[in-house]
C-alpha positions as CSV (number, residue, x, y, z in Angstrom):
1,M,-48.2,20.8,69.2
2,L,-46.7,18.5,66.8
3,T,-50.4,16.9,66.2
4,S,-51.5,20.5,64.5
5,L,-48.8,19.9,62.6
6,F,-49.9,16.2,60.8
7,T,-53.2,18.0,60.9
8,G,-52.5,20.5,59.0
9,I,-50.6,18.0,56.7
10,S,-54.0,15.9,56.1
11,G,-55.0,19.1,55.4
12,L,-53.0,19.7,53.4
13,N,-53.1,16.5,51.5
14,A,-57.0,16.5,51.4
15,N,-57.8,19.7,50.3
16,G,-54.9,18.9,47.4
17,L,-56.3,15.9,45.6
18,A,-60.0,17.9,45.8
19,L,-58.2,20.5,43.7
20,S,-57.0,17.5,41.3
21,V,-60.6,16.3,41.5
22,I,-62.7,19.9,40.5
23,G,-59.5,20.4,37.9
24,D,-60.5,17.5,35.8
25,N,-63.9,18.6,36.2
26,I,-63.1,21.9,34.8
27,A,-60.6,20.4,32.0
28,N,-63.5,18.0,31.4
29,A,-66.4,20.9,30.7
30,N,-66.5,19.8,26.7
31,T,-65.9,16.0,26.9
32,V,-68.8,14.1,26.0
33,G,-70.8,12.3,28.1
34,F,-68.5,13.3,30.9
35,K,-69.6,12.4,34.4
36,A,-67.9,15.1,37.1
37,S,-66.4,13.1,40.6
38,R,-66.9,15.1,43.2
39,A,-64.3,15.0,46.9
40,N,-66.0,13.9,49.5
41,F,-64.1,15.4,52.9
42,G,-63.9,12.2,56.4
43,D,-61.9,13.2,59.7
44,I,-59.7,11.3,60.7
45,L,-59.5,9.0,64.3
46,S,-59.5,12.0,66.9
47,Q,-57.2,11.3,69.9
48,T,-59.3,10.4,73.3
49,L,-58.1,12.6,76.6
50,G,-58.0,10.8,79.6
51,G,-59.7,12.3,82.7
52,A,-63.7,12.5,84.0
53,S,-64.7,14.3,81.6
54,A,-62.7,12.4,78.8
55,M,-62.3,15.0,75.5
56,Q,-61.0,14.4,72.0
57,V,-59.2,16.0,69.8
58,G,-59.2,15.6,65.5
59,R,-56.0,14.5,64.0
60,G,-57.5,16.2,60.6
61,T,-59.1,15.5,57.7
62,M,-59.0,12.8,54.7
63,I,-61.1,11.9,51.5
64,I,-63.4,9.1,52.1
65,D,-64.3,9.4,49.0
66,I,-64.5,10.0,45.5
67,Q,-67.5,10.4,43.8
68,K,-69.2,9.9,40.6
69,M,-71.6,12.1,39.8
70,F,-74.2,10.5,37.1
71,T,-77.2,13.3,36.4
72,Q,-78.3,13.7,32.6
73,G,-76.4,15.9,30.6
74,T,-77.7,18.3,28.2
75,L,-78.0,16.8,24.8
76,E,-77.1,18.3,21.8
77,T,-78.1,17.8,18.6
78,T,-75.9,16.6,15.2
79,A,-75.3,16.1,11.7
80,N,-74.2,12.1,12.3
81,P,-77.4,9.8,12.3
82,L,-74.7,7.6,14.0
83,D,-74.1,9.7,17.2
84,L,-76.3,8.9,19.7
85,A,-77.4,10.3,23.2
86,I,-79.1,8.6,25.9
87,E,-81.6,10.1,28.2
88,G,-81.9,8.3,31.4
89,D,-79.9,6.3,33.4
90,G,-78.5,3.4,31.4
91,F,-74.8,2.8,29.7
92,F,-74.0,1.6,25.8
93,V,-71.9,-1.1,25.7
94,V,-68.8,-1.3,23.8
95,R,-66.7,-4.5,23.4
96,Q,-62.9,-4.1,22.6
97,L,-62.1,-7.3,19.9
98,N,-60.7,-9.6,22.2
99,G,-60.7,-7.8,24.9
100,P,-63.7,-6.7,28.0
101,T,-67.0,-5.7,28.1
102,Y,-66.9,-1.2,28.7
103,Y,-69.5,0.7,29.3
104,T,-69.8,4.6,28.3
105,R,-72.3,7.7,27.9
106,A,-70.2,8.7,25.1
107,G,-72.5,8.2,22.0
108,Q,-69.7,8.9,19.3
109,F,-70.0,6.6,17.1
110,R,-69.2,5.5,13.7
111,L,-68.5,2.8,10.7
112,D,-65.2,1.6,10.3
113,K,-63.0,-0.3,7.3
114,D,-64.5,-3.2,7.9
115,G,-68.4,-2.4,8.3
116,Y,-68.7,-2.4,13.0
117,I,-70.1,0.1,14.5
118,V,-67.5,1.7,16.4
119,D,-66.8,3.7,19.4
120,P,-63.5,6.2,18.7
121,N,-61.5,3.8,20.6
122,G,-62.1,1.5,17.7
123,Y,-64.5,-0.6,20.0
124,R,-67.2,-2.0,18.6
125,L,-71.3,-1.1,19.7
126,Q,-73.4,-4.1,21.2
127,A,-76.9,-4.5,20.5
128,Y,-79.4,-7.2,19.9
129,K,-79.9,-9.1,17.1
130,M,-82.9,-8.8,14.8
131,D,-83.9,-11.3,12.4
132,A,-85.6,-11.1,9.0
133,T,-88.9,-10.0,9.7
134,G,-87.5,-7.5,12.1
135,N,-87.6,-9.0,15.5
136,V,-85.5,-9.1,18.5
137,T,-84.2,-12.3,18.6
138,G,-82.3,-12.0,22.1
139,E,-78.4,-12.2,21.3
140,I,-76.3,-9.6,21.8
141,N,-73.7,-9.1,19.4
142,D,-71.3,-6.2,17.6
143,V,-73.4,-4.4,14.8
144,Y,-72.1,-5.5,11.1
145,L,-72.8,-3.9,8.3
146,A,-71.0,-4.5,5.7
147,G,-72.4,-5.8,2.4
148,L,-75.9,-5.3,4.0
149,M,-78.6,-5.5,1.6
150,S,-82.2,-5.7,1.1
151,E,-83.0,-9.0,-0.9
152,P,-85.8,-8.4,-4.0
153,S,-89.4,-8.9,-3.9
154,A,-91.3,-10.2,-6.6
155,T,-94.6,-7.9,-7.4
156,N,-98.0,-9.8,-6.5
157,K,-100.4,-7.2,-6.6
158,I,-100.5,-4.0,-8.8
159,N,-103.3,-1.2,-7.7
160,T,-105.0,1.1,-10.0
161,Q,-107.5,3.3,-9.6
162,V,-108.3,5.4,-13.2
163,N,-111.3,7.9,-14.3
164,L,-112.6,6.9,-17.3
165,D,-114.2,9.4,-19.6
166,S,-117.6,8.3,-20.1
167,R,-118.1,10.5,-23.0
168,D,-115.3,8.7,-24.7
169,D,-116.8,6.6,-28.4
170,I,-116.7,3.0,-28.1
171,K,-113.4,0.3,-29.3
172,T,-113.5,-2.9,-30.9
173,W,-110.2,-4.5,-29.1
174,S,-107.9,-6.1,-31.7
175,F,-104.5,-7.4,-30.6
176,T,-101.5,-10.1,-32.1
177,P,-99.1,-11.2,-29.8
178,G,-95.6,-10.5,-31.3
179,A,-93.2,-7.5,-31.5
180,N,-95.4,-4.6,-31.5
181,L,-98.3,-3.2,-29.2
182,P,-101.7,-2.9,-29.9
183,N,-102.7,0.5,-32.2
184,S,-104.2,3.0,-30.6
185,S,-107.3,3.2,-32.5
186,V,-108.6,-0.1,-30.6
187,Y,-108.2,1.1,-27.7
188,N,-109.4,4.4,-25.1
189,F,-106.8,4.5,-22.9
190,S,-103.8,3.2,-21.7
191,T,-101.5,3.0,-18.2
192,A,-98.2,1.2,-17.6
193,I,-96.0,-0.1,-14.4
194,T,-92.6,-1.2,-14.0
195,V,-93.2,-4.6,-11.5
196,Y,-90.9,-7.1,-10.4
197,D,-90.1,-10.6,-11.1
198,S,-88.0,-12.4,-8.3
199,L,-84.9,-11.6,-8.9
200,G,-85.3,-8.2,-9.0
201,N,-85.4,-7.8,-12.3
202,P,-87.7,-5.1,-13.4
203,H,-90.7,-6.1,-16.7
204,L,-93.5,-2.9,-18.2
205,V,-96.8,-4.5,-17.7
206,Y,-99.1,-2.6,-19.6
207,T,-103.0,-2.0,-19.1
208,Y,-104.9,-1.4,-22.5
209,F,-109.0,0.4,-21.4
210,V,-111.6,-0.3,-24.0
211,K,-115.2,0.8,-23.9
212,T,-117.6,-1.9,-25.0
213,A,-120.5,-0.3,-24.2
214,A,-122.6,1.8,-21.6
215,N,-120.9,2.0,-18.8
216,T,-118.9,-1.3,-19.6
217,W,-115.0,-1.1,-19.9
218,E,-112.3,-3.9,-20.7
219,A,-109.1,-4.1,-19.4
220,H,-106.5,-5.7,-21.3
221,V,-103.0,-6.3,-20.2
222,I,-99.8,-7.6,-21.9
223,Y,-96.3,-8.0,-21.5
224,N,-92.8,-9.0,-23.0
225,S,-92.7,-12.5,-22.0
226,S,-89.0,-12.1,-24.1
227,A,-86.0,-11.6,-22.4
228,T,-84.2,-11.1,-25.7
229,G,-83.3,-7.9,-27.6
230,T,-87.2,-8.6,-30.0
231,P,-90.1,-8.5,-27.4
232,N,-92.9,-11.2,-27.7
233,Y,-95.9,-9.2,-25.8
234,Q,-98.2,-11.7,-24.8
235,E,-102.1,-10.5,-23.3
236,I,-102.9,-12.3,-20.1
237,D,-106.5,-14.1,-20.4
238,F,-107.9,-13.7,-16.9
239,D,-110.1,-16.9,-17.4
240,S,-106.9,-19.1,-16.6
241,G,-104.7,-16.6,-15.8
242,T,-102.2,-17.4,-18.4
243,P,-101.3,-15.8,-21.9
244,G,-105.3,-15.5,-24.0
245,T,-107.8,-13.2,-24.7
246,Q,-110.2,-12.9,-21.7
247,P,-110.1,-9.1,-20.4
248,I,-110.7,-8.1,-17.3
249,T,-114.3,-6.4,-17.3
250,L,-115.5,-3.2,-15.4
251,T,-118.8,-2.0,-14.7
252,F,-119.7,1.6,-13.6
253,S,-123.0,2.8,-12.3
254,S,-124.9,5.5,-14.0
255,D,-123.1,7.8,-11.6
256,G,-119.8,6.7,-12.9
257,K,-119.4,4.5,-9.8
258,L,-117.5,1.0,-9.9
259,T,-120.2,-1.4,-9.2
260,T,-118.8,-4.6,-9.7
261,V,-115.1,-6.4,-11.4
262,S,-115.2,-9.6,-13.5
263,P,-113.3,-11.9,-12.7
264,T,-114.0,-11.0,-9.5
265,N,-110.5,-10.2,-7.6
266,P,-108.4,-11.1,-11.3
267,Q,-105.1,-12.5,-11.2
268,A,-102.8,-13.7,-14.0
269,S,-100.0,-15.4,-14.0
270,F,-96.9,-14.6,-15.6
271,D,-94.3,-16.0,-17.4
272,F,-90.5,-14.6,-16.6
273,S,-88.4,-17.9,-16.4
274,A,-87.0,-16.4,-19.6
275,W,-85.1,-14.1,-16.9
276,G,-84.1,-16.9,-14.7
277,A,-87.2,-16.0,-12.1
278,T,-89.8,-18.0,-10.4
279,N,-92.8,-19.7,-12.7
280,P,-95.2,-18.6,-12.6
281,Q,-95.1,-15.3,-10.7
282,N,-99.2,-14.0,-10.0
283,I,-100.0,-11.5,-10.1
284,T,-103.3,-9.7,-8.5
285,F,-105.2,-6.7,-9.7
286,D,-107.4,-4.2,-8.0
287,F,-108.8,-1.6,-9.6
288,T,-110.9,-0.4,-6.1
289,D,-112.9,3.5,-6.1
290,S,-111.8,3.6,-10.0
291,T,-114.1,6.3,-11.4
292,Q,-116.5,6.5,-15.3
293,Y,-117.3,10.2,-14.9
294,G,-117.2,12.6,-17.7
295,S,-114.2,14.1,-16.9
296,P,-110.9,13.3,-19.6
297,N,-109.4,9.4,-19.2
298,A,-106.5,10.2,-16.3
299,V,-104.9,7.4,-13.5
300,V,-105.4,8.7,-10.2
301,F,-103.5,6.1,-8.3
302,Q,-101.4,3.5,-9.0
303,N,-98.4,1.2,-7.4
304,Q,-97.7,-1.9,-7.2
305,N,-95.6,-3.8,-4.2
306,G,-92.8,-5.3,-5.6
307,Y,-88.7,-3.7,-5.4
308,T,-85.6,-5.2,-7.4
309,A,-82.5,-5.2,-5.0
310,G,-81.3,-2.5,-3.2
311,N,-77.4,-1.3,-1.7
312,L,-77.2,0.4,1.6
313,I,-77.3,4.3,1.5
314,A,-78.1,5.9,4.9
315,I,-78.1,4.6,8.3
316,T,-80.8,5.7,10.9
317,V,-81.9,4.9,14.7
318,D,-84.9,5.4,16.2
319,Q,-85.9,6.7,20.1
320,N,-85.9,2.1,20.8
321,G,-82.7,2.1,19.9
322,V,-83.5,0.2,16.6
323,I,-81.0,0.2,13.7
324,S,-82.1,0.3,10.3
325,G,-80.4,0.8,7.0
326,V,-82.0,2.7,3.7
327,F,-81.4,1.3,1.0
328,T,-81.1,2.1,-2.6
329,N,-84.4,0.9,-3.8
330,G,-86.7,2.8,-0.9
331,Q,-86.6,-0.3,1.4
332,V,-85.7,0.4,5.4
333,K,-84.8,-3.1,7.1
334,K,-84.3,-3.1,10.8
335,V,-81.0,-4.1,11.4
336,A,-80.0,-4.4,14.6
337,Q,-81.2,-2.2,18.3
338,V,-79.1,-0.3,20.3
339,V,-78.5,-2.8,23.8
340,L,-78.3,-0.4,27.0
341,A,-76.8,-1.8,30.5
342,K,-78.1,-0.6,33.8
343,F,-76.0,-0.5,36.8
344,V,-77.3,-0.7,40.8
345,A,-74.5,1.1,42.3
346,A,-72.9,3.2,38.7
347,H,-70.6,5.4,40.9
348,N,-68.9,2.3,41.5
349,L,-68.2,1.7,38.3
350,T,-64.4,1.8,37.6
351,K,-63.2,4.9,35.5
352,V,-60.5,3.6,32.9
353,G,-60.3,6.8,30.6
354,K,-61.3,7.2,27.1
355,N,-65.0,7.8,28.7
356,L,-65.2,4.6,29.3
357,F,-66.0,2.9,32.9
358,L,-65.7,-1.4,33.7
359,E,-68.1,-3.1,36.1
360,S,-66.9,-3.4,39.7
361,Y,-67.7,-5.4,42.8
362,G,-68.8,-2.3,44.4
363,S,-71.0,-1.4,41.1
364,G,-72.9,-4.2,40.8
365,G,-73.4,-6.6,37.5
366,P,-75.0,-5.1,34.7
367,T,-78.9,-5.6,33.8
368,Y,-79.6,-5.4,30.5
369,G,-82.1,-3.9,28.7
370,A,-83.5,-2.4,25.1
371,P,-83.8,1.4,25.5
372,G,-87.5,2.4,26.8
373,T,-87.3,-1.2,29.0
374,V,-86.3,-1.8,32.8
375,G,-85.5,2.0,33.3
376,V,-82.5,2.4,31.2
377,G,-83.5,5.2,29.1
378,S,-83.8,6.3,25.3
379,V,-81.5,6.9,22.8
380,Y,-82.0,9.5,20.4
381,A,-79.6,9.9,17.4
382,N,-78.1,12.8,15.8
383,S,-77.2,13.7,19.4
384,L,-74.4,13.7,21.6
385,E,-75.1,14.1,25.6
386,S,-72.9,16.9,27.1
387,S,-70.5,17.4,29.9
388,N,-73.2,17.4,33.1
389,V,-69.5,19.3,34.7
390,D,-71.0,22.8,35.8
391,L,-68.4,25.4,35.4
392,A,-70.1,27.8,38.4
393,E,-69.9,25.1,41.4
394,E,-66.7,24.0,40.2
395,F,-65.4,27.5,40.4
396,I,-67.0,27.9,44.0
397,R,-65.2,24.7,45.1
398,M,-62.0,25.8,43.7
399,I,-62.0,29.0,45.7
400,A,-63.6,27.4,48.8
401,A,-60.5,24.7,49.1
402,Q,-58.1,26.8,47.7
403,R,-58.8,29.0,50.8
404,A,-59.4,25.8,53.3
405,Y,-55.4,24.8,52.0
406,Q,-54.3,28.7,52.4
407,A,-55.4,27.8,55.4
408,N,-53.7,24.8,56.9
409,V,-50.2,26.2,55.7
410,R,-51.2,28.6,58.4
411,V,-51.8,26.1,60.6
412,I,-48.4,24.3,60.0
413,T,-46.5,27.6,60.1
414,T,-47.9,29.3,62.5
415,T,-47.2,25.8,64.7
416,D,-43.6,26.1,63.5
417,N,-43.4,29.5,64.9
418,I,-43.9,28.6,68.0
419,L,-41.9,24.9,67.6
420,N,-39.3,28.1,66.7
421,E,-40.2,30.1,70.1
422,L,-39.7,27.0,72.4
423,M,-36.3,26.4,70.8
424,N,-35.1,30.1,71.6
425,I,-36.6,29.3,75.5
426,V,-33.4,26.9,75.4
427,R,-31.1,29.7,74.2
């Protein structure tokens, strides 16, 4: 008879623990990256009664396992570019300074005062380093962005597409090097573009177009070689590439298409040494697709490939987990690639609170990979993974556990009443 008391107590203990698990799930319904748990019941070793036909009487129940349910949570869009969500089986890897490595599904990252990408606990996000060319080096480390700059790049090519008015009069070019640019009477059309030297200093390069004959034009290139307050304008000689008087000759067909450029692939050597930059700086000029139609002179397209130094103004993360810096000079530079960890038995990871897990013997060691590889999943920026708690399911389990708890209480009270009756027999 006493066995039923202990059986009822086991039911109280087990269902009470199950209610605790359910309560924890419900409490974390809005916790980013939270993974629900489930209490799994098992029976207690039965008592075997002797006899020709052996009988077994159960001793009650117990919680044999609290299983973590790593189903995918819903992804919610946010305004923070460092809010990251995983779609797949992987975990973000974060490291406590001079401490252990943790794993998490909560991607609420931000920059700390020292320039590291960290989670709300101040633990540093781990990522693959990338070299200057944007290739992964394979080394996993903290993501450090403080003082990150985009180095300047010297211009080495200018692309200019123009339409030169075929109706223009023939003109005679004249220019004297010095403090003044040429008078408008000696050319038909001009353009100017900013180029950059090896230190990122900007320089204006002027191109003057002069019609010398029917279907024939010259392009004269002028720049300032002086870093002082008084300019010293020089014309580039495209025969030698140095200051002189040899221009670029453009020849057009009768239908207005550019047929020849002389010299072919014209290149000029600019002297920006007065600014402390590399000397000489060679720049190639490309006039591809320029035309000579009977319409006003116009620049159709013009660009150059240099840029000045830039400071970091924004951070982006793509679906492959590549963290890039956006700089004031318009450049985008790859900095690192988020590393994800995958476990063979993720449900055996040890929960340590704060949305963090630790590796355990039962989980096995982590397999590291970039997003999209080795089955770790993809990373989405401006997104967070919601808790995977299903409130409807949890309330159903709560009602079932509550009723089971009440039933076990009834077993105990009924057994107690029977024992009281037995005691009354003595009286």
